[in-house]
C-alpha positions in Angstrom: -90.7 14.7 -26.0 -87.3 16.1 -27.5 -85.9 19.2 -25.9 -83.5 21.5 -28.4 -79.6 22.3 -27.2 -77.8 25.3 -26.8 -76.4 24.6 -30.5 -79.6 24.8 -31.6 -79.4 28.6 -31.2 -76.8 28.8 -33.9 -79.1 27.2 -36.7 -79.5 30.1 -39.6 -82.4 31.2 -40.7 -83.6 33.2 -43.6 -86.7 35.3 -43.1 -89.5 35.6 -45.5 -88.2 39.2 -46.5 -84.4 37.4 -47.0 -83.0 38.6 -43.9 -80.7 36.5 -42.1 -81.2 35.4 -38.1 -80.9 32.1 -36.5 -83.0 30.1 -34.0 -80.9 32.0 -30.5 -82.8 35.4 -32.2 -86.1 34.3 -30.7 -84.3 32.9 -26.9 -86.0 33.1 -23.9 -89.0 33.1 -26.2 -91.9 31.0 -26.3 -91.8 29.7 -29.5 -95.0 28.3 -31.9 -93.0 26.5 -34.9 -95.3 26.1 -37.4 -95.5 24.7 -40.9 -98.1 26.1 -43.2 -99.3 26.1 -46.8 -101.1 28.9 -48.3 -103.6 26.5 -50.4 -104.7 23.8 -47.4 -107.9 22.9 -46.0 -105.8 24.2 -42.9 -104.8 27.0 -44.0 -107.8 28.9 -42.0 -105.8 28.3 -38.9 -103.5 30.9 -40.0 -106.4 33.6 -38.5 -106.0 31.5 -35.2 -101.9 31.8 -35.6 -102.2 35.3 -35.6 -105.3 35.6 -32.7 -102.7 33.1 -30.3 -99.8 35.4 -31.6 -101.3 38.8 -30.5 -103.0 37.7 -27.4 -99.8 36.3 -25.9 -96.8 38.1 -27.7 -96.5 40.5 -24.8 -95.9 37.4 -22.3 -93.1 36.4 -24.6 -94.8 34.1 -26.7 -93.8 33.8 -30.8 -95.6 32.0 -33.8 -92.9 31.4 -36.8 -94.1 30.5 -39.4 -92.5 27.8 -42.6 -94.1 27.2 -45.6 -93.6 24.3 -46.9 -94.6 22.5 -49.7 -94.2 19.1 -49.8 -97.6 18.2 -48.8 -99.8 18.4 -51.9 -97.6 20.9 -53.0 -100.3 23.5 -51.6 -97.6 25.9 -51.3 -96.8 26.7 -54.8 -95.6 30.8 -54.5 -92.4 32.3 -53.9 -91.6 33.4 -51.0 -93.1 37.5 -52.0 -96.1 35.5 -52.9 -96.4 33.6 -49.3 -95.6 36.4 -47.6 -98.4 39.0 -49.4 -101.0 36.1 -49.4 -100.4 35.9 -45.2 -100.2 39.6 -44.5 -103.6 40.6 -47.1 -105.7 37.5 -46.2 -104.9 37.0 -42.5 -102.9 40.0 -41.1 -100.2 38.2 -40.4 -97.6 40.2 -38.2 -95.7 36.8 -36.7 -92.2 35.8 -38.4 -92.6 34.0 -41.6 -89.8 32.6 -43.2 -88.8 31.2 -46.7 -90.1 28.2 -48.0 -88.1 25.0 -46.5 -88.2 21.4 -46.9 -89.9 20.0 -43.3 -89.0 16.0 -44.3 -86.5 14.0 -46.4 -82.9 14.3 -47.2 -83.0 18.2 -47.5 -84.8 18.7 -43.8 -84.2 22.0 -42.6 -81.8 21.6 -39.5 -84.3 23.6 -37.4 -86.6 20.7 -38.0 -84.5 17.9 -37.7 -83.8 19.4 -33.8 -87.4 19.8 -33.6 -88.4 16.3 -34.4 -85.7 14.3 -32.7 -86.5 10.9 -32.9 -90.3 11.5 -33.2 -90.9 10.8 -36.7 -91.5 12.4 -39.9 -94.0 15.7 -40.3 -97.5 14.4 -41.5 -99.1 17.4 -43.1 -99.6 21.0 -42.7 -99.7 23.2 -40.0 -98.1 20.7 -37.3 -96.9 22.6 -34.1 -94.2 22.3 -31.9 -94.1 24.5 -28.8 -90.6 25.5 -27.5 -90.7 26.3 -24.0 -87.9 28.9 -23.2 -85.6 26.2 -21.6 -86.0 24.0 -24.9 -88.3 22.1 -24.3 -90.2 20.5 -27.1 -94.2 19.8 -27.5 -95.5 18.3 -30.6 -99.2 18.7 -32.1 -100.7 17.3 -34.8 -101.9 19.5 -38.0 -106.0 19.1 -37.0 -104.9 21.0 -33.4 -106.1 24.2 -33.9 -105.0 27.3 -32.4 -107.9 27.8 -30.3 -108.1 24.0 -28.8 -108.0 23.7 -24.9 -105.6 21.4 -25.5 -102.6 23.9 -27.2 -103.6 26.6 -25.3 -102.9 25.3 -22.0 -99.9 24.1 -22.9 -99.3 27.9 -24.0 -100.1 29.3 -20.8 -98.0 26.7 -19.3 -94.7 27.3 -20.9 -95.5 30.9 -20.4 -95.9 30.4 -16.6 
């Protein structure tokens, strides 16, 4: 299990609308970090992610969506197109970020920290649950937001 350090807070992020922020802006919350794609067979998970966010945001959960075009070129659009798709198709209100690489030499520093020595991201919709203390739990792409294992982990992290 990976563990984020206080230095992780300094990692820069860019929201899908271009606004600059850092990982630290979400400090003190339980974060579900997900690499997403608009043209994937798993794309309907957006609805479950939004439901999870709606259900637990008042208790400190934030879902963070990171579009990536690294798996089957299933996120070909611009940031603006991705944002419009997410809002109109799935009513996404959780924070979305600019397209990034989650594997390879251009891997975003957040994903370097999340993965640790755990190996590459395998596909779209891989999930990392980060507790306020920096503890990281990893869930594969086919673990849906409705999966009892993930929901139990969220509940425990929020407790």
